Rosetta silent file (secondary structure, phi, psi, omega in degrees, C-alpha in Angstrom):
SEQUENCE: XXXXXXXXXXXXXXXXXXXXXXXXXXXXXXXXXXXXXXXXXXXXXXXXXXXXXXXXXXXXXXXXXXXXXXXXXXXXXXXXXXXXXXXXXXXXXXXXXXXXXXXXXXXXXXXXXXXXXXXXXXXXXXXXXXXXXXXXXXXXXXXXXXXXXXXXXXXXXXXXXXXXXXXXXXXXXXXXXXXXXXXXXXXXXXXXXXXXXXXXXXXXXXX
SCORE:     score description
SCORE:     0.000 S_00000001
   1 L     0.000  -12.067 -179.921   -8.523   16.083   11.687 S_00000001
   2 H   -63.616  -30.470  177.956   -5.648   18.250   12.925 S_00000001
   3 H   -65.833  -43.490  178.724   -5.051   15.659   15.650 S_00000001
   4 H   -61.642  -40.818  179.500   -4.706   12.903   13.050 S_00000001
   5 H   -66.003  -39.916  178.546   -2.264   15.057   11.068 S_00000001
   6 H   -63.470  -40.438  177.240   -0.204   15.761   14.187 S_00000001
   7 H   -64.828  -39.902  179.440   -0.040   12.029   14.930 S_00000001
   8 H   -60.788  -47.456 -176.874    0.976   11.371   11.314 S_00000001
   9 H   -65.100  -48.210 -179.194    3.863   13.849   11.398 S_00000001
  10 H   -66.527  -43.343 -179.296    5.225   12.741   14.764 S_00000001
  11 H   -65.073  -44.164 -179.613    4.704    9.037   14.030 S_00000001
  12 H   -65.243  -38.596  179.274    6.267    9.169   10.554 S_00000001
  13 H   -63.326  -47.366  179.566    9.272   11.113   11.861 S_00000001
  14 H   -63.092  -44.047 -178.698    9.911    8.618   14.661 S_00000001
  15 H   -64.917  -38.064  177.472    9.438    5.634   12.356 S_00000001
  16 H   -62.558  -41.133  179.586   11.838    7.070    9.766 S_00000001
  17 H   -66.699  -46.580 -176.037   14.512    7.497   12.429 S_00000001
  18 H   -67.367  -40.123 -174.650   13.968    4.050   13.960 S_00000001
  19 H   -93.613    0.882 -176.550   13.766    2.170   10.659 S_00000001
  20 H   -57.087  -40.434  176.999   16.487    4.111    8.801 S_00000001
  21 H   -61.338  -41.176  178.624   19.146    1.368    9.262 S_00000001
  22 H   -66.317  -41.263  178.609   16.734   -1.229    7.859 S_00000001
  23 H   -62.850  -44.797  179.956   15.746    1.090    5.016 S_00000001
  24 H   -65.535  -38.005  177.860   19.385    1.788    4.105 S_00000001
  25 H   -64.045  -44.818  179.953   20.228   -1.925    4.222 S_00000001
  26 H   -62.988  -42.023  178.738   17.332   -2.777    1.922 S_00000001
  27 H   -63.984  -38.097  178.045   18.329   -0.031   -0.525 S_00000001
  28 H   -64.731  -41.287  178.734   21.920   -1.316   -0.528 S_00000001
  29 H   -64.756  -38.850  177.480   20.733   -4.855   -1.287 S_00000001
  30 H   -65.432  -41.226 -179.699   18.593   -3.581   -4.154 S_00000001
  31 H   -61.823  -41.086 -177.743   21.559   -1.607   -5.524 S_00000001
  32 H   -73.268  -40.139 -173.289   23.802   -4.687   -5.470 S_00000001
  33 H   -91.396  -25.880 -175.723   21.271   -7.171   -6.872 S_00000001
  34 H  -128.189  -14.321 -177.159   19.248   -5.025   -9.292 S_00000001
  35 L    78.646 -161.836 -179.824   21.063   -1.753   -9.802 S_00000001
  36 L   -88.460  157.330   -2.921   19.278    1.565  -10.226 S_00000001
  37 L   -77.381  159.497  179.622   16.680    2.903   -9.697 S_00000001
  38 L   -90.448  -27.278 -176.407   16.337    2.045   -6.024 S_00000001
  39 E  -110.028  133.591  175.626   12.908    3.614   -5.568 S_00000001
  40 E   -93.923  129.559 -179.837    9.747    2.600   -7.432 S_00000001
  41 E  -117.339  139.017 -179.286    7.390    5.477   -8.232 S_00000001
  42 E  -151.746  142.706  178.780    3.759    5.129   -9.268 S_00000001
  43 E   -77.611  126.968  178.558    0.771    7.441   -9.656 S_00000001
  44 E  -128.418  161.170  178.256   -1.961    6.716   -7.113 S_00000001
  45 E   -95.946  130.697 -177.805   -5.284    8.331   -6.220 S_00000001
  46 L  -117.350 -144.934 -177.196   -5.460   10.018   -2.835 S_00000001
  47 H   -58.118  130.104 -178.496   -7.685   12.342   -0.835 S_00000001
  48 H    55.072   32.389  175.461  -10.601   13.658   -2.901 S_00000001
  49 H    66.602   19.255  176.913   -9.238   11.660   -5.856 S_00000001
  50 L   -74.384  140.644 -178.178   -6.137   13.842   -6.187 S_00000001
  51 E   -88.701  134.286  176.676   -3.250   12.114   -7.972 S_00000001
  52 E  -139.568  167.217  178.386    0.101   11.842   -6.208 S_00000001
  53 E   -95.279  119.697  178.032    3.352    9.911   -6.613 S_00000001
  54 E   -92.862  141.960 -178.328    3.699    6.954   -4.240 S_00000001
  55 E  -112.767  136.660  174.131    7.170    5.738   -3.275 S_00000001
  56 E  -141.348  159.487  170.013    8.264    2.162   -2.597 S_00000001
  57 E   -72.182  134.106 -179.968   11.554    0.295   -2.516 S_00000001
  58 L   -66.262  133.599 -178.892   12.024   -1.361   -5.899 S_00000001
  59 L  -125.915   -3.501 -175.076   11.550   -5.134   -5.752 S_00000001
  60 E  -125.543  150.997  173.097   11.298   -6.195   -9.406 S_00000001
  61 L   -72.710  160.087  177.531   13.567   -6.343  -12.440 S_00000001
  62 L   -64.644  167.359 -177.274   12.606   -4.234  -15.490 S_00000001
  63 L   -68.207  -25.330  178.615   10.255   -5.681  -18.087 S_00000001
  64 E  -128.305  152.620  178.986   13.143   -6.184  -20.546 S_00000001
  65 L   -85.695 -173.345 -175.872   16.780   -7.152  -20.033 S_00000001
  66 L   -62.107  -26.588  179.999   19.897   -5.318  -21.255 S_00000001
  67 L   -90.841    1.872  177.939   19.537   -6.841  -24.729 S_00000001
  68 L    90.977    2.089  179.726   15.914   -5.764  -25.038 S_00000001
  69 L   -83.822  139.495 -179.472   14.414   -9.211  -24.509 S_00000001
  70 E   -66.109  140.277  176.046   11.341   -9.432  -22.245 S_00000001
  71 L   -94.285  125.996  179.899   11.872  -10.933  -18.801 S_00000001
  72 L   -52.926  140.526 -175.692    9.141  -13.443  -17.855 S_00000001
  73 H   -55.793  -37.735 -177.774    6.806  -11.974  -15.239 S_00000001
  74 H   -68.284  -17.125 -179.098    7.500  -14.823  -12.826 S_00000001
  75 H  -100.799   -6.274 -176.184   11.232  -14.031  -12.847 S_00000001
  76 H   -72.631  -31.531  177.285   10.980  -10.265  -12.369 S_00000001
  77 E   -81.804  111.197 -175.658   10.476  -10.518   -8.606 S_00000001
  78 L   -79.036  163.047  176.147   13.957  -11.278   -7.264 S_00000001
  79 H   -56.403  -41.747  177.645   14.670  -13.298   -4.085 S_00000001
  80 H   -65.422  -42.433  178.297   15.763  -10.106   -2.326 S_00000001
  81 H   -61.780  -39.409  178.727   12.663   -8.322   -3.623 S_00000001
  82 H   -63.344  -42.271  179.420   10.452  -11.148   -2.385 S_00000001
  83 H   -64.889  -43.074 -179.996   11.988  -10.924    1.096 S_00000001
  84 H   -61.405  -41.396  177.603   11.577   -7.141    1.173 S_00000001
  85 H   -68.323  -42.850 -177.016    7.918   -7.477    0.213 S_00000001
  86 H   -56.894  -37.316 -179.158    7.323  -10.352    2.614 S_00000001
  87 L   -94.387    4.367  179.869    8.468   -8.179    5.523 S_00000001
  88 L    61.903   22.029  178.811    6.683   -5.068    4.139 S_00000001
  89 H   -69.556  -26.814 -179.226   10.006   -3.197    4.087 S_00000001
  90 H   -62.628  -19.232 -178.124    9.176   -1.918    0.601 S_00000001
  91 H   -81.898  -12.857 -172.821    6.481    0.300    2.150 S_00000001
  92 L   -57.611  -37.873  178.836    8.913    2.329    4.310 S_00000001
  93 L   -61.148  -15.654  178.206    9.514    5.133    1.748 S_00000001
  94 H   -70.440  -11.787  171.653    5.805    5.973    2.066 S_00000001
  95 H   -60.964  -31.045  175.314    6.683    7.582    5.395 S_00000001
  96 H   -67.927  -38.197  175.083    7.967   10.404    3.181 S_00000001
  97 H   -59.993  -37.099  178.355    4.525   10.505    1.519 S_00000001
  98 H   -65.423  -46.490  179.999    3.036   10.927    5.004 S_00000001
  99 H   -63.590  -33.627  178.121    5.364   13.832    5.845 S_00000001
 100 H   -71.588  -20.569 -178.096    4.523   15.454    2.497 S_00000001
 101 L    97.010    2.850  178.258    0.821   15.250    3.299 S_00000001
 102 L   -72.284  -34.481 -172.420   -0.055   12.834    0.474 S_00000001
 103 L  -134.412  171.272  173.185   -0.882   10.012    2.887 S_00000001
 104 E  -117.493  165.425  174.274   -1.680    9.187    6.490 S_00000001
 105 E   -64.650  -37.396 -179.060   -0.220    6.435    8.646 S_00000001
 106 E  -126.579  134.568  178.370   -3.678    4.799    8.693 S_00000001
 107 L   166.673  176.292  176.004   -6.332    4.940    5.981 S_00000001
 108 L   -59.650  137.200  179.650   -7.603    3.136    2.872 S_00000001
 109 L   -62.547  136.603  179.054   -4.670    1.945    0.776 S_00000001
 110 L   -71.709  129.534 -178.949   -4.044    4.194   -2.260 S_00000001
 111 L  -105.210  172.190 -176.763   -4.924    2.400   -5.481 S_00000001
 112 E   -57.129  141.408  178.495   -3.887    2.987   -9.083 S_00000001
 113 H   -61.105  -28.935 -178.481   -4.991    6.279  -10.613 S_00000001
 114 H   -68.427  -13.592  179.311   -6.339    4.315  -13.582 S_00000001
 115 H   -78.996  -17.065 -172.105   -9.011    2.782  -11.312 S_00000001
 116 H   -51.436  -45.755 -178.518  -10.780    6.115  -10.721 S_00000001
 117 H   -70.452   -8.608 -173.683  -13.303    5.843  -13.593 S_00000001
 118 H   -94.634   -8.286 -175.831  -14.218    2.299  -12.486 S_00000001
 119 L   -78.718  147.420  167.988  -15.565    3.088   -9.005 S_00000001
 120 L   -80.770  170.680  178.232  -19.221    3.161   -8.028 S_00000001
 121 H   -60.690  -36.712  178.480  -20.430    6.094   -5.918 S_00000001
 122 H   -63.196  -45.063 -178.036  -20.195    3.844   -2.852 S_00000001
 123 H   -67.660  -30.083 -179.970  -16.595    2.909   -3.592 S_00000001
 124 H   -65.365  -18.698 -179.959  -15.630    6.554   -4.160 S_00000001
 125 H   -61.726  -21.943  179.526  -16.342    7.243   -0.481 S_00000001
 126 H   -63.084  -18.431 -178.874  -12.915    5.717    0.304 S_00000001
 127 H   -91.420   10.166  177.212  -11.391    8.945   -1.044 S_00000001
 128 H   -83.655   -3.507  171.972  -12.999   11.107    1.639 S_00000001
 129 L  -133.802  158.959  178.058   -9.935   10.495    3.816 S_00000001
 130 L   -62.839  143.517  175.476   -6.235   10.416    3.039 S_00000001
 131 L   -68.010  158.313 -175.918   -4.927    6.987    2.015 S_00000001
 132 E  -122.425  161.004  172.390   -2.778    5.158    4.532 S_00000001
 133 E   -67.021  -38.376  173.065    0.348    3.042    4.729 S_00000001
 134 E  -127.203  164.095 -178.031   -1.815    0.567    6.619 S_00000001
 135 L  -159.586  179.005 -177.804   -5.573    0.286    6.871 S_00000001
 136 H   -59.544  -42.906 -178.794   -8.544   -1.697    8.073 S_00000001
 137 H   -65.761  -33.255 -177.841   -8.461   -4.011    5.048 S_00000001
 138 H   -68.790  -32.525 -179.663   -4.746   -4.700    5.528 S_00000001
 139 H   -93.112   -8.975 -178.081   -5.200   -5.995    9.082 S_00000001
 140 H   -98.609   -2.064  179.629   -8.468   -7.798    8.330 S_00000001
 141 L   162.509  -21.776  174.539   -7.165  -10.093    5.621 S_00000001
 142 H    56.430 -125.740 -176.033   -4.865   -8.252    3.213 S_00000001
 143 H   -71.335   -9.477  179.001   -4.410  -10.216   -0.037 S_00000001
 144 H   -80.586  -11.289 -178.140   -6.870  -12.884    1.149 S_00000001
 145 L   -86.446  153.128  172.129   -9.775  -10.416    0.785 S_00000001
 146 L   -81.655  166.087  176.069  -11.846   -9.850   -2.330 S_00000001
 147 H   -58.581  -41.665  179.969  -12.161   -6.384   -3.841 S_00000001
 148 H   -56.959  -47.831 -178.923  -15.709   -6.229   -2.469 S_00000001
 149 H   -64.965  -39.853  179.707  -14.525   -6.937    1.070 S_00000001
 150 H   -63.176  -45.760 -179.551  -11.691   -4.415    0.821 S_00000001
 151 H   -64.897  -39.624  178.429  -13.975   -1.615   -0.351 S_00000001
 152 H   -61.649  -41.902  178.664  -16.540   -2.366    2.344 S_00000001
 153 H   -68.653  -38.442  177.775  -13.842   -2.152    5.027 S_00000001
 154 H   -60.546  -47.334 -178.065  -12.427    1.054    3.511 S_00000001
 155 H   -68.814  -37.438  175.952  -15.818    2.769    3.563 S_00000001
 156 H   -58.356  -43.894  179.918  -16.537    1.488    7.071 S_00000001
 157 H   -60.547  -47.227 -178.634  -13.246    3.074    8.196 S_00000001
 158 H   -60.541  -41.886 -175.925  -14.088    6.424    6.569 S_00000001
 159 H   -76.329  -24.294 -174.718  -17.565    6.496    8.124 S_00000001
 160 L  -120.215   21.323 -175.232  -16.469    5.405   11.623 S_00000001
 161 L   -59.441  138.554  167.911  -13.010    6.956   11.924 S_00000001
 162 L  -159.867  164.901 -177.006  -11.674    7.845   15.355 S_00000001
 163 H   -63.293  -32.740  178.392   -8.244    7.819   16.999 S_00000001
 164 H   -63.840  -40.729  177.862   -9.076    4.656   18.913 S_00000001
 165 H   -63.531  -43.477  177.272   -9.766    2.834   15.643 S_00000001
 166 H   -58.810  -43.533 -179.077   -6.442    4.060   14.234 S_00000001
 167 H   -62.146  -42.637 -179.827   -4.639    2.844   17.350 S_00000001
 168 H   -65.603  -37.741  178.982   -6.208   -0.621   17.101 S_00000001
 169 H   -66.777  -40.572  178.821   -5.281   -0.862   13.413 S_00000001
 170 H   -62.123  -45.468  179.245   -1.664    0.121   14.152 S_00000001
 171 H   -60.626  -43.886  179.685   -1.391   -2.541   16.879 S_00000001
 172 H   -69.337  -28.493  177.880   -2.845   -5.181   14.564 S_00000001
 173 H   -64.414  -40.519  179.351   -0.504   -4.008   11.780 S_00000001
 174 H   -58.124  -45.372  178.979    2.531   -4.815   13.918 S_00000001
 175 H   -66.437  -41.214 -179.035    1.293   -8.388   14.328 S_00000001
 176 H   -62.063  -42.431 -179.760    0.347   -8.660   10.640 S_00000001
 177 H   -68.703  -45.336 -178.426    3.824   -7.522    9.529 S_00000001
 178 H   -64.760  -35.675  179.996    5.694   -9.715   12.002 S_00000001
 179 H   -86.163  -15.383 -179.384    3.653  -12.787   11.072 S_00000001
 180 L    50.245   43.395 -178.602    3.713  -11.873    7.336 S_00000001
 181 L   -86.581  154.679  170.520    0.250  -13.403    6.980 S_00000001
 182 L    57.628   45.715  174.335   -2.109  -13.175    3.994 S_00000001
 183 L  -121.082  161.304  177.277    0.353  -11.967    1.361 S_00000001
 184 H   -61.568  -27.819 -179.056    1.049  -13.176   -2.149 S_00000001
 185 H   -72.655  -12.762  177.737    4.512  -14.131   -0.908 S_00000001
 186 H   -98.649   11.490  175.931    2.956  -16.699    1.455 S_00000001
 187 L   111.903   -9.950  177.584    1.270  -18.561   -1.373 S_00000001
 188 L   -73.951  151.703  176.571   -1.854  -16.492   -1.967 S_00000001
 189 L   -65.263  147.573  178.897   -2.551  -15.431   -5.560 S_00000001
 190 L   -63.149  151.883 -177.830   -1.370  -11.945   -6.465 S_00000001
 191 L   -60.769  127.813  179.416   -3.989   -9.224   -6.311 S_00000001
 192 L   -76.871  155.314  177.013   -6.057   -9.171   -9.498 S_00000001
 193 L   -64.910  138.323  175.773   -6.688   -5.929  -11.347 S_00000001
 194 L   -78.655  119.063 -173.944   -9.873   -4.152  -10.280 S_00000001
 195 L   -95.861  -10.300  177.281  -12.061   -4.114  -13.397 S_00000001
 196 L   133.994  163.321 -176.481  -14.913   -1.985  -12.086 S_00000001
 197 H   -59.740  -30.603 -177.954  -17.976   -1.939   -9.856 S_00000001
 198 H   -70.672  -11.997 -177.328  -19.937   -4.047  -12.309 S_00000001
 199 H   -89.153   -4.869  179.079  -17.480   -6.917  -11.774 S_00000001
 200 L  -130.471  163.530 -178.335  -18.415   -7.390   -8.105 S_00000001
 201 L  -118.769  169.753  174.501  -21.624   -7.770   -6.156 S_00000001
 202 L    96.039 -166.298 -174.266  -22.856   -6.628   -2.748 S_00000001
 203 H   -55.066  -34.758 -176.347  -22.638   -3.315   -0.863 S_00000001
 204 H   -67.853  -19.957 -177.755  -19.549   -2.182   -2.741 S_00000001
 205 H   -90.935    1.904 -178.550  -21.423   -2.250   -6.062 S_00000001
 206 L   -74.576  152.914  176.143  -24.106    0.149   -4.848 S_00000001
 207 L  -127.092    0.000    0.000  -24.352    3.617   -6.321 S_00000001
């Protein structure tokens, strides 16, 4: 795995340098249109179910406005935020997570820490590798996949990992990002909350 870590460090460093103008522009747009904070932080489950703080560019307004009134959920995602998500620019701060060792460039996407008690033994196998900025499920269908399909692809990745697989996923990620396919911003429904292994059928529900 030291080879994968070496690729992560070198790749994340290069990507941070190359994408820094885009990252700074996006942060400036968020500052002008939404104010502070610029970075969204959330607890996610990582390698061996360890909890870490994931970083993203903020794309949504707060739940309440300045007068304390709730903002409807459909209005919280701003036009600028929608564009940032559509182009996956909001994921760029996770390169810092990679350099910190919380994440890898490629791996199962880190999910909410609150999901941990809901996994079956089969689904828990996704935590045997570091989570990634991109992964097999992201290039195989993204938001168009069911939870069952995502977990099956995650476990397949963990069980069959090799550098060649990572390389193929990275290449497909470039196309997925450029085409902006299979995202909620292209008309697909937003990802539903994962309610637990008992809510899905098939290989992912096995224990």
